[in-house]
Every structure is written in structure tokens, then in C-alpha cells.
PDB file of N, CA, C and O in Angstrom:
ATOM      1  N   MET A   1       0.838  -1.178   0.000  1.00  0.00           N
ATOM      2  CA  MET A   1       0.000   0.000   0.000  1.00  0.00           C
ATOM      3  C   MET A   1       0.883   1.241   0.000  1.00  0.00           C
ATOM      4  O   MET A   1       1.930   1.278   0.645  1.00  0.00           O
ATOM      5  N   SER A   2       0.452   2.225  -0.715  1.00  0.00           N
ATOM      6  CA  SER A   2       1.207   3.473  -0.740  1.00  0.00           C
ATOM      7  C   SER A   2       0.303   4.625  -0.315  1.00  0.00           C
ATOM      8  O   SER A   2      -0.919   4.565  -0.451  1.00  0.00           O
ATOM      9  N   ILE A   3       0.928   5.657   0.195  1.00  0.00           N
ATOM     10  CA  ILE A   3       0.206   6.833   0.661  1.00  0.00           C
ATOM     11  C   ILE A   3       0.337   7.929  -0.388  1.00  0.00           C
ATOM     12  O   ILE A   3       1.436   8.235  -0.850  1.00  0.00           O
ATOM     13  N   GLY A   4      -0.796   8.516  -0.758  1.00  0.00           N
ATOM     14  CA  GLY A   4      -0.784   9.615  -1.720  1.00  0.00           C
ATOM     15  C   GLY A   4      -0.370  10.913  -1.045  1.00  0.00           C
ATOM     16  O   GLY A   4      -0.192  10.952   0.173  1.00  0.00           O
ATOM     17  N   GLN A   5      -0.216  11.975  -1.826  1.00  0.00           N
ATOM     18  CA  GLN A   5       0.243  13.238  -1.270  1.00  0.00           C
ATOM     19  C   GLN A   5      -0.761  13.865  -0.316  1.00  0.00           C
ATOM     20  O   GLN A   5      -0.385  14.727   0.478  1.00  0.00           O
ATOM     21  N   ASP A   6      -2.028  13.460  -0.369  1.00  0.00           N
ATOM     22  CA  ASP A   6      -3.021  14.011   0.548  1.00  0.00           C
ATOM     23  C   ASP A   6      -3.150  13.178   1.827  1.00  0.00           C
ATOM     24  O   ASP A   6      -4.117  13.335   2.571  1.00  0.00           O
ATOM     25  N   SER A   7      -2.200  12.312   2.081  1.00  0.00           N
ATOM     26  CA  SER A   7      -2.128  11.447   3.268  1.00  0.00           C
ATOM     27  C   SER A   7      -3.204  10.363   3.305  1.00  0.00           C
ATOM     28  O   SER A   7      -3.449   9.772   4.356  1.00  0.00           O
ATOM     29  N   TYR A   8      -3.832  10.105   2.193  1.00  0.00           N
ATOM     30  CA  TYR A   8      -4.774   9.002   2.091  1.00  0.00           C
ATOM     31  C   TYR A   8      -4.110   7.867   1.322  1.00  0.00           C
ATOM     32  O   TYR A   8      -3.213   8.089   0.509  1.00  0.00           O
ATOM     33  N   SER A   9      -4.555   6.676   1.586  1.00  0.00           N
ATOM     34  CA  SER A   9      -4.009   5.522   0.894  1.00  0.00           C
ATOM     35  C   SER A   9      -4.311   5.609  -0.599  1.00  0.00           C
ATOM     36  O   SER A   9      -5.430   5.925  -1.002  1.00  0.00           O
ATOM     37  N   ALA A  10      -3.306   5.327  -1.401  1.00  0.00           N
ATOM     38  CA  ALA A  10      -3.483   5.334  -2.852  1.00  0.00           C
ATOM     39  C   ALA A  10      -4.090   4.025  -3.341  1.00  0.00           C
ATOM     40  O   ALA A  10      -4.581   3.941  -4.467  1.00  0.00           O
ATOM     41  N   GLU A  11      -4.053   3.001  -2.482  1.00  0.00           N
ATOM     42  CA  GLU A  11      -4.606   1.697  -2.834  1.00  0.00           C
ATOM     43  C   GLU A  11      -5.524   1.202  -1.729  1.00  0.00           C
ATOM     44  O   GLU A  11      -5.369   1.549  -0.558  1.00  0.00           O
ATOM     45  N   THR A  12      -6.475   0.388  -2.132  1.00  0.00           N
ATOM     46  CA  THR A  12      -7.365  -0.293  -1.204  1.00  0.00           C
ATOM     47  C   THR A  12      -7.193  -1.779  -1.450  1.00  0.00           C
ATOM     48  O   THR A  12      -6.856  -2.196  -2.558  1.00  0.00           O
ATOM     49  N   LYS A  13      -7.422  -2.572  -0.424  1.00  0.00           N
ATOM     50  CA  LYS A  13      -7.185  -4.008  -0.534  1.00  0.00           C
ATOM     51  C   LYS A  13      -8.486  -4.765  -0.288  1.00  0.00           C
ATOM     52  O   LYS A  13      -9.180  -4.513   0.697  1.00  0.00           O
ATOM     53  N   LEU A  14      -8.813  -5.685  -1.178  1.00  0.00           N
ATOM     54  CA  LEU A  14      -9.936  -6.596  -1.008  1.00  0.00           C
ATOM     55  C   LEU A  14      -9.358  -7.925  -0.545  1.00  0.00           C
ATOM     56  O   LEU A  14      -8.524  -8.519  -1.228  1.00  0.00           O
ATOM     57  N   THR A  15      -9.802  -8.387   0.617  1.00  0.00           N
ATOM     58  CA  THR A  15      -9.277  -9.617   1.211  1.00  0.00           C
ATOM     59  C   THR A  15     -10.400 -10.630   1.381  1.00  0.00           C
ATOM     60  O   THR A  15     -11.509 -10.278   1.786  1.00  0.00           O
ATOM     61  N   VAL A  16     -10.108 -11.889   1.071  1.00  0.00           N
ATOM     62  CA  VAL A  16     -11.053 -12.986   1.271  1.00  0.00           C
ATOM     63  C   VAL A  16     -10.371 -14.028   2.139  1.00  0.00           C
ATOM     64  O   VAL A  16      -9.227 -14.409   1.891  1.00  0.00           O
ATOM     65  N   THR A  17     -11.090 -14.488   3.167  1.00  0.00           N
ATOM     66  CA  THR A  17     -10.607 -15.556   4.045  1.00  0.00           C
ATOM     67  C   THR A  17     -11.605 -16.702   3.983  1.00  0.00           C
ATOM     68  O   THR A  17     -12.812 -16.499   4.107  1.00  0.00           O
ATOM     69  N   ILE A  18     -11.087 -17.904   3.789  1.00  0.00           N
ATOM     70  CA  ILE A  18     -11.918 -19.104   3.733  1.00  0.00           C
ATOM     71  C   ILE A  18     -11.353 -20.116   4.717  1.00  0.00           C
ATOM     72  O   ILE A  18     -10.144 -20.340   4.765  1.00  0.00           O
ATOM     73  N   ASN A  19     -12.230 -20.722   5.495  1.00  0.00           N
ATOM     74  CA  ASN A  19     -11.821 -21.778   6.414  1.00  0.00           C
ATOM     75  C   ASN A  19     -12.170 -23.122   5.780  1.00  0.00           C
ATOM     76  O   ASN A  19     -13.305 -23.339   5.356  1.00  0.00           O
ATOM     77  N   VAL A  20     -11.190 -24.022   5.718  1.00  0.00           N
ATOM     78  CA  VAL A  20     -11.385 -25.339   5.112  1.00  0.00           C
ATOM     79  C   VAL A  20     -11.129 -26.413   6.156  1.00  0.00           C
ATOM     80  O   VAL A  20     -10.126 -26.378   6.869  1.00  0.00           O
ATOM     81  N   ARG A  21     -12.036 -27.355   6.236  1.00  0.00           N
ATOM     82  CA  ARG A  21     -11.826 -28.546   7.056  1.00  0.00           C
ATOM     83  C   ARG A  21     -11.745 -29.723   6.086  1.00  0.00           C
ATOM     84  O   ARG A  21     -12.739 -30.105   5.469  1.00  0.00           O
ATOM     85  N   PHE A  22     -10.548 -30.287   5.961  1.00  0.00           N
ATOM     86  CA  PHE A  22     -10.291 -31.378   5.023  1.00  0.00           C
ATOM     87  C   PHE A  22     -10.279 -32.693   5.784  1.00  0.00           C
ATOM     88  O   PHE A  22      -9.602 -32.830   6.802  1.00  0.00           O
ATOM     89  N   THR A  23     -11.039 -33.660   5.276  1.00  0.00           N
ATOM     90  CA  THR A  23     -11.099 -34.982   5.886  1.00  0.00           C
ATOM     91  C   THR A  23     -10.682 -36.018   4.855  1.00  0.00           C
ATOM     92  O   THR A  23     -11.256 -36.100   3.769  1.00  0.00           O
ATOM     93  N   ASN A  24      -9.673 -36.808   5.210  1.00  0.00           N
ATOM     94  CA  ASN A  24      -9.214 -37.886   4.354  1.00  0.00           C
ATOM     95  C   ASN A  24      -9.681 -39.191   4.997  1.00  0.00           C
ATOM     96  O   ASN A  24      -9.124 -39.624   6.006  1.00  0.00           O
ATOM     97  N   ASN A  25     -10.694 -39.811   4.417  1.00  0.00           N
ATOM     98  CA  ASN A  25     -11.263 -41.030   4.995  1.00  0.00           C
ATOM     99  C   ASN A  25     -10.303 -42.211   4.948  1.00  0.00           C
ATOM    100  O   ASN A  25     -10.419 -43.139   5.748  1.00  0.00           O
ATOM    101  N   GLN A  26      -9.357 -42.180   4.018  1.00  0.00           N
ATOM    102  CA  GLN A  26      -8.391 -43.267   3.906  1.00  0.00           C
ATOM    103  C   GLN A  26      -7.214 -43.087   4.866  1.00  0.00           C
ATOM    104  O   GLN A  26      -6.659 -44.066   5.364  1.00  0.00           O
ATOM    105  N   LYS A  27      -6.837 -41.826   5.124  1.00  0.00           N
ATOM    106  CA  LYS A  27      -5.691 -41.527   5.990  1.00  0.00           C
ATOM    107  C   LYS A  27      -6.065 -40.378   6.928  1.00  0.00           C
ATOM    108  O   LYS A  27      -5.738 -39.222   6.656  1.00  0.00           O
ATOM    109  N   PRO A  28      -6.743 -40.690   8.017  1.00  0.00           N
ATOM    110  CA  PRO A  28      -7.197 -39.639   8.936  1.00  0.00           C
ATOM    111  C   PRO A  28      -6.070 -38.758   9.481  1.00  0.00           C
ATOM    112  O   PRO A  28      -6.325 -37.630   9.900  1.00  0.00           O
ATOM    113  N   GLU A  29      -4.846 -39.246   9.481  1.00  0.00           N
ATOM    114  CA  GLU A  29      -3.725 -38.428   9.960  1.00  0.00           C
ATOM    115  C   GLU A  29      -3.460 -37.236   9.031  1.00  0.00           C
ATOM    116  O   GLU A  29      -2.758 -36.297   9.408  1.00  0.00           O
ATOM    117  N   ASP A  30      -4.018 -37.276   7.827  1.00  0.00           N
ATOM    118  CA  ASP A  30      -3.869 -36.166   6.885  1.00  0.00           C
ATOM    119  C   ASP A  30      -4.978 -35.115   7.013  1.00  0.00           C
ATOM    120  O   ASP A  30      -4.967 -34.108   6.305  1.00  0.00           O
ATOM    121  N   ASP A  31      -5.931 -35.355   7.916  1.00  0.00           N
ATOM    122  CA  ASP A  31      -7.000 -34.374   8.129  1.00  0.00           C
ATOM    123  C   ASP A  31      -6.409 -33.055   8.614  1.00  0.00           C
ATOM    124  O   ASP A  31      -5.418 -33.043   9.345  1.00  0.00           O
ATOM    125  N   PHE A  32      -7.017 -31.949   8.207  1.00  0.00           N
ATOM    126  CA  PHE A  32      -6.578 -30.650   8.717  1.00  0.00           C
ATOM    127  C   PHE A  32      -7.704 -29.631   8.612  1.00  0.00           C
ATOM    128  O   PHE A  32      -8.667 -29.808   7.866  1.00  0.00           O
ATOM    129  N   GLU A  33      -7.553 -28.581   9.370  1.00  0.00           N
ATOM    130  CA  GLU A  33      -8.417 -27.415   9.258  1.00  0.00           C
ATOM    131  C   GLU A  33      -7.497 -26.210   9.140  1.00  0.00           C
ATOM    132  O   GLU A  33      -6.569 -26.049   9.933  1.00  0.00           O
ATOM    133  N   LYS A  34      -7.754 -25.369   8.154  1.00  0.00           N
ATOM    134  CA  LYS A  34      -6.833 -24.268   7.879  1.00  0.00           C
ATOM    135  C   LYS A  34      -7.591 -23.092   7.265  1.00  0.00           C
ATOM    136  O   LYS A  34      -8.553 -23.270   6.518  1.00  0.00           O
ATOM    137  N   LYS A  35      -7.131 -21.894   7.599  1.00  0.00           N
ATOM    138  CA  LYS A  35      -7.665 -20.686   6.972  1.00  0.00           C
ATOM    139  C   LYS A  35      -6.777 -20.312   5.793  1.00  0.00           C
ATOM    140  O   LYS A  35      -5.550 -20.316   5.889  1.00  0.00           O
ATOM    141  N   TYR A  36      -7.414 -19.994   4.698  1.00  0.00           N
ATOM    142  CA  TYR A  36      -6.717 -19.533   3.503  1.00  0.00           C
ATOM    143  C   TYR A  36      -7.106 -18.074   3.273  1.00  0.00           C
ATOM    144  O   TYR A  36      -8.284 -17.718   3.302  1.00  0.00           O
ATOM    145  N   VAL A  37      -6.108 -17.252   3.047  1.00  0.00           N
ATOM    146  CA  VAL A  37      -6.333 -15.820   2.857  1.00  0.00           C
ATOM    147  C   VAL A  37      -5.643 -15.383   1.571  1.00  0.00           C
ATOM    148  O   VAL A  37      -4.501 -15.757   1.305  1.00  0.00           O
ATOM    149  N   ALA A  38      -6.348 -14.595   0.788  1.00  0.00           N
ATOM    150  CA  ALA A  38      -5.756 -13.995  -0.406  1.00  0.00           C
ATOM    151  C   ALA A  38      -6.334 -12.591  -0.557  1.00  0.00           C
ATOM    152  O   ALA A  38      -7.440 -12.303  -0.101  1.00  0.00           O
ATOM    153  N   PHE A  39      -5.566 -11.737  -1.202  1.00  0.00           N
ATOM    154  CA  PHE A  39      -6.032 -10.365  -1.395  1.00  0.00           C
ATOM    155  C   PHE A  39      -5.534  -9.814  -2.718  1.00  0.00           C
ATOM    156  O   PHE A  39      -4.594 -10.329  -3.323  1.00  0.00           O
ATOM    157  N   GLN A  40      -6.189  -8.762  -3.139  1.00  0.00           N
ATOM    158  CA  GLN A  40      -5.787  -8.000  -4.314  1.00  0.00           C
ATOM    159  C   GLN A  40      -5.953  -6.524  -3.981  1.00  0.00           C
ATOM    160  O   GLN A  40      -6.951  -6.123  -3.382  1.00  0.00           O
ATOM    161  N   ALA A  41      -4.986  -5.733  -4.366  1.00  0.00           N
ATOM    162  CA  ALA A  41      -5.052  -4.287  -4.153  1.00  0.00           C
ATOM    163  C   ALA A  41      -5.592  -3.620  -5.417  1.00  0.00           C
ATOM    164  O   ALA A  41      -5.393  -4.101  -6.532  1.00  0.00           O
ATOM    165  N   PHE A  42      -6.277  -2.501  -5.208  1.00  0.00           N
ATOM    166  CA  PHE A  42      -6.766  -1.727  -6.337  1.00  0.00           C
ATOM    167  C   PHE A  42      -6.683  -0.245  -6.008  1.00  0.00           C
ATOM    168  O   PHE A  42      -6.614   0.139  -4.841  1.00  0.00           O
ATOM    169  N   ASP A  43      -6.689   0.570  -7.027  1.00  0.00           N
ATOM    170  CA  ASP A  43      -6.563   2.018  -6.883  1.00  0.00           C
ATOM    171  C   ASP A  43      -7.737   2.565  -6.073  1.00  0.00           C
ATOM    172  O   ASP A  43      -8.893   2.272  -6.379  1.00  0.00           O
ATOM    173  N   SER A  44      -7.449   3.344  -5.059  1.00  0.00           N
ATOM    174  CA  SER A  44      -8.487   3.898  -4.186  1.00  0.00           C
ATOM    175  C   SER A  44      -9.430   4.854  -4.902  1.00  0.00           C
ATOM    176  O   SER A  44     -10.503   5.166  -4.386  1.00  0.00           O
ATOM    177  N   ASN A  45      -9.048   5.316  -6.070  1.00  0.00           N
ATOM    178  CA  ASN A  45      -9.928   6.192  -6.847  1.00  0.00           C
ATOM    179  C   ASN A  45     -11.042   5.421  -7.545  1.00  0.00           C
ATOM    180  O   ASN A  45     -11.984   6.020  -8.063  1.00  0.00           O
ATOM    181  N   ARG A  46     -10.936   4.098  -7.561  1.00  0.00           N
ATOM    182  CA  ARG A  46     -11.946   3.265  -8.218  1.00  0.00           C
ATOM    183  C   ARG A  46     -12.936   2.746  -7.192  1.00  0.00           C
ATOM    184  O   ARG A  46     -12.590   2.552  -6.027  1.00  0.00           O
ATOM    185  N   MET A  47     -14.153   2.525  -7.621  1.00  0.00           N
ATOM    186  CA  MET A  47     -15.194   1.966  -6.757  1.00  0.00           C
ATOM    187  C   MET A  47     -15.038   0.444  -6.715  1.00  0.00           C
ATOM    188  O   MET A  47     -14.711  -0.185  -7.722  1.00  0.00           O
ATOM    189  N   ILE A  48     -15.274  -0.133  -5.545  1.00  0.00           N
ATOM    190  CA  ILE A  48     -15.175  -1.590  -5.400  1.00  0.00           C
ATOM    191  C   ILE A  48     -16.118  -2.297  -6.375  1.00  0.00           C
ATOM    192  O   ILE A  48     -15.778  -3.356  -6.903  1.00  0.00           O
ATOM    193  N   THR A  49     -17.284  -1.730  -6.614  1.00  0.00           N
ATOM    194  CA  THR A  49     -18.239  -2.358  -7.523  1.00  0.00           C
ATOM    195  C   THR A  49     -17.724  -2.426  -8.955  1.00  0.00           C
ATOM    196  O   THR A  49     -18.176  -3.257  -9.742  1.00  0.00           O
ATOM    197  N   ASP A  50     -16.779  -1.553  -9.293  1.00  0.00           N
ATOM    198  CA  ASP A  50     -16.211  -1.552 -10.640  1.00  0.00           C
ATOM    199  C   ASP A  50     -15.133  -2.616 -10.833  1.00  0.00           C
ATOM    200  O   ASP A  50     -14.865  -3.029 -11.960  1.00  0.00           O
ATOM    201  N   VAL A  51     -14.521  -3.055  -9.751  1.00  0.00           N
ATOM    202  CA  VAL A  51     -13.379  -3.968  -9.865  1.00  0.00           C
ATOM    203  C   VAL A  51     -13.589  -5.307  -9.162  1.00  0.00           C
ATOM    204  O   VAL A  51     -12.765  -6.210  -9.304  1.00  0.00           O
ATOM    205  N   GLN A  52     -14.676  -5.448  -8.409  1.00  0.00           N
ATOM    206  CA  GLN A  52     -14.811  -6.626  -7.560  1.00  0.00           C
ATOM    207  C   GLN A  52     -14.857  -7.947  -8.326  1.00  0.00           C
ATOM    208  O   GLN A  52     -14.278  -8.931  -7.867  1.00  0.00           O
ATOM    209  N   ASP A  53     -15.520  -8.000  -9.464  1.00  0.00           N
ATOM    210  CA  ASP A  53     -15.601  -9.265 -10.201  1.00  0.00           C
ATOM    211  C   ASP A  53     -14.223  -9.754 -10.628  1.00  0.00           C
ATOM    212  O   ASP A  53     -13.888 -10.925 -10.451  1.00  0.00           O
ATOM    213  N   GLU A  54     -13.438  -8.860 -11.185  1.00  0.00           N
ATOM    214  CA  GLU A  54     -12.080  -9.216 -11.617  1.00  0.00           C
ATOM    215  C   GLU A  54     -11.207  -9.602 -10.421  1.00  0.00           C
ATOM    216  O   GLU A  54     -10.482 -10.596 -10.474  1.00  0.00           O
ATOM    217  N   LEU A  55     -11.278  -8.819  -9.350  1.00  0.00           N
ATOM    218  CA  LEU A  55     -10.463  -9.102  -8.164  1.00  0.00           C
ATOM    219  C   LEU A  55     -10.856 -10.424  -7.527  1.00  0.00           C
ATOM    220  O   LEU A  55      -9.992 -11.218  -7.154  1.00  0.00           O
ATOM    221  N   LEU A  56     -12.163 -10.665  -7.398  1.00  0.00           N
ATOM    222  CA  LEU A  56     -12.618 -11.909  -6.781  1.00  0.00           C
ATOM    223  C   LEU A  56     -12.228 -13.126  -7.610  1.00  0.00           C
ATOM    224  O   LEU A  56     -11.909 -14.175  -7.050  1.00  0.00           O
ATOM    225  N   THR A  57     -12.248 -13.003  -8.921  1.00  0.00           N
ATOM    226  CA  THR A  57     -11.816 -14.112  -9.775  1.00  0.00           C
ATOM    227  C   THR A  57     -10.366 -14.479  -9.479  1.00  0.00           C
ATOM    228  O   THR A  57     -10.042 -15.657  -9.330  1.00  0.00           O
ATOM    229  N   THR A  58      -9.505 -13.491  -9.395  1.00  0.00           N
ATOM    230  CA  THR A  58      -8.087 -13.727  -9.103  1.00  0.00           C
ATOM    231  C   THR A  58      -7.901 -14.287  -7.699  1.00  0.00           C
ATOM    232  O   THR A  58      -7.138 -15.234  -7.506  1.00  0.00           O
ATOM    233  N   ILE A  59      -8.582 -13.716  -6.728  1.00  0.00           N
ATOM    234  CA  ILE A  59      -8.467 -14.169  -5.334  1.00  0.00           C
ATOM    235  C   ILE A  59      -8.927 -15.613  -5.200  1.00  0.00           C
ATOM    236  O   ILE A  59      -8.257 -16.420  -4.555  1.00  0.00           O
ATOM    237  N   ILE A  60     -10.060 -15.946  -5.802  1.00  0.00           N
ATOM    238  CA  ILE A  60     -10.593 -17.306  -5.703  1.00  0.00           C
ATOM    239  C   ILE A  60      -9.668 -18.300  -6.395  1.00  0.00           C
ATOM    240  O   ILE A  60      -9.492 -19.415  -5.904  1.00  0.00           O
ATOM    241  N   GLU A  61      -9.079 -17.922  -7.517  1.00  0.00           N
ATOM    242  CA  GLU A  61      -8.105 -18.801  -8.181  1.00  0.00           C
ATOM    243  C   GLU A  61      -6.905 -19.059  -7.275  1.00  0.00           C
ATOM    244  O   GLU A  61      -6.438 -20.193  -7.175  1.00  0.00           O
ATOM    245  N   ASP A  62      -6.405 -18.020  -6.616  1.00  0.00           N
ATOM    246  CA  ASP A  62      -5.261 -18.177  -5.705  1.00  0.00           C
ATOM    247  C   ASP A  62      -5.600 -19.114  -4.551  1.00  0.00           C
ATOM    248  O   ASP A  62      -4.827 -20.017  -4.230  1.00  0.00           O
ATOM    249  N   ILE A  63      -6.745 -18.897  -3.934  1.00  0.00           N
ATOM    250  CA  ILE A  63      -7.145 -19.735  -2.799  1.00  0.00           C
ATOM    251  C   ILE A  63      -7.384 -21.169  -3.254  1.00  0.00           C
ATOM    252  O   ILE A  63      -6.979 -22.113  -2.575  1.00  0.00           O
ATOM    253  N   THR A  64      -8.036 -21.338  -4.391  1.00  0.00           N
ATOM    254  CA  THR A  64      -8.297 -22.680  -4.916  1.00  0.00           C
ATOM    255  C   THR A  64      -6.996 -23.424  -5.187  1.00  0.00           C
ATOM    256  O   THR A  64      -6.880 -24.605  -4.859  1.00  0.00           O
ATOM    257  N   ASP A  65      -6.023 -22.753  -5.775  1.00  0.00           N
ATOM    258  CA  ASP A  65      -4.714 -23.374  -6.016  1.00  0.00           C
ATOM    259  C   ASP A  65      -4.062 -23.808  -4.708  1.00  0.00           C
ATOM    260  O   ASP A  65      -3.506 -24.903  -4.630  1.00  0.00           O
ATOM    261  N   ASN A  66      -4.123 -22.969  -3.689  1.00  0.00           N
ATOM    262  CA  ASN A  66      -3.522 -23.305  -2.393  1.00  0.00           C
ATOM    263  C   ASN A  66      -4.222 -24.486  -1.737  1.00  0.00           C
ATOM    264  O   ASN A  66      -3.565 -25.370  -1.187  1.00  0.00           O
ATOM    265  N   ILE A  67      -5.541 -24.510  -1.789  1.00  0.00           N
ATOM    266  CA  ILE A  67      -6.294 -25.634  -1.217  1.00  0.00           C
ATOM    267  C   ILE A  67      -5.966 -26.914  -1.973  1.00  0.00           C
ATOM    268  O   ILE A  67      -5.718 -27.953  -1.361  1.00  0.00           O
ATOM    269  N   TYR A  68      -5.963 -26.845  -3.288  1.00  0.00           N
ATOM    270  CA  TYR A  68      -5.643 -28.013  -4.105  1.00  0.00           C
ATOM    271  C   TYR A  68      -4.257 -28.549  -3.757  1.00  0.00           C
ATOM    272  O   TYR A  68      -4.087 -29.752  -3.557  1.00  0.00           O
ATOM    273  N   ASN A  69      -3.281 -27.671  -3.686  1.00  0.00           N
ATOM    274  CA  ASN A  69      -1.916 -28.099  -3.364  1.00  0.00           C
ATOM    275  C   ASN A  69      -1.831 -28.736  -1.984  1.00  0.00           C
ATOM    276  O   ASN A  69      -1.121 -29.726  -1.808  1.00  0.00           O
ATOM    277  N   ASP A  70      -2.536 -28.192  -1.011  1.00  0.00           N
ATOM    278  CA  ASP A  70      -2.489 -28.751   0.341  1.00  0.00           C
ATOM    279  C   ASP A  70      -3.220 -30.082   0.457  1.00  0.00           C
ATOM    280  O   ASP A  70      -2.874 -30.900   1.310  1.00  0.00           O
ATOM    281  N   THR A  71      -4.215 -30.313  -0.379  1.00  0.00           N
ATOM    282  CA  THR A  71      -4.988 -31.550  -0.251  1.00  0.00           C
ATOM    283  C   THR A  71      -4.452 -32.696  -1.098  1.00  0.00           C
ATOM    284  O   THR A  71      -4.665 -33.855  -0.743  1.00  0.00           O
ATOM    285  N   VAL A  72      -3.777 -32.422  -2.185  1.00  0.00           N
ATOM    286  CA  VAL A  72      -3.280 -33.510  -3.035  1.00  0.00           C
ATOM    287  C   VAL A  72      -1.764 -33.643  -3.018  1.00  0.00           C
ATOM    288  O   VAL A  72      -1.224 -34.516  -3.696  1.00  0.00           O
ATOM    289  N   ALA A  73      -1.080 -32.820  -2.281  1.00  0.00           N
ATOM    290  CA  ALA A  73       0.389 -32.833  -2.276  1.00  0.00           C
ATOM    291  C   ALA A  73       0.965 -34.161  -1.807  1.00  0.00           C
ATOM    292  O   ALA A  73       2.066 -34.530  -2.215  1.00  0.00           O
ATOM    293  N   LYS A  74       0.248 -34.882  -0.961  1.00  0.00           N
ATOM    294  CA  LYS A  74       0.767 -36.141  -0.407  1.00  0.00           C
ATOM    295  C   LYS A  74       0.361 -37.367  -1.224  1.00  0.00           C
ATOM    296  O   LYS A  74       0.724 -38.486  -0.862  1.00  0.00           O
ATOM    297  N   TRP A  75      -0.373 -37.186  -2.305  1.00  0.00           N
ATOM    298  CA  TRP A  75      -0.830 -38.335  -3.072  1.00  0.00           C
ATOM    299  C   TRP A  75       0.264 -38.876  -3.939  1.00  0.00           C
ATOM    300  O   TRP A  75       0.055 -39.851  -4.660  1.00  0.00           O
TER     301      TRP A  75
END
């Protein structure tokens, strides 16, 4: 985040947190519960409604990749 000359933030951040409880019926020792967090920054001069679809698509892809990696990494 950067501060503009008027002492206001030049960027705003959209953050998504998802809690996942993973259960492996074949190997219960691999069960876990974890929070996944991802964010995207955008120009503070823009309205969230103008950028939210694009930002959420990127955030959800990031979180999905992290969940996928954590759940299939041991296979």
C-alpha cells in the first residue's frame, strides 16, 4: 500500500478468508483445518463495484490453487 500526497491511501485491498476442514477417509492423519487468505489491491480512486468481479476471480483462483496443493500434495 502506498500513501498519496493528501495522506490518504493510494490503494485499497480486497481480502477474502476461507476456512477449510479437510477430511481424508483413507488416511485420517492427513485431516486438517486451515484458513486460507488472499487479497488483491486496487486504486483507491476506483469503486469496489467496478473492480470486484475481476479481483474476486483472481483471489478465488489463488485460494483454490492453495487448497488443491495442500490436499493432493501427499498423493
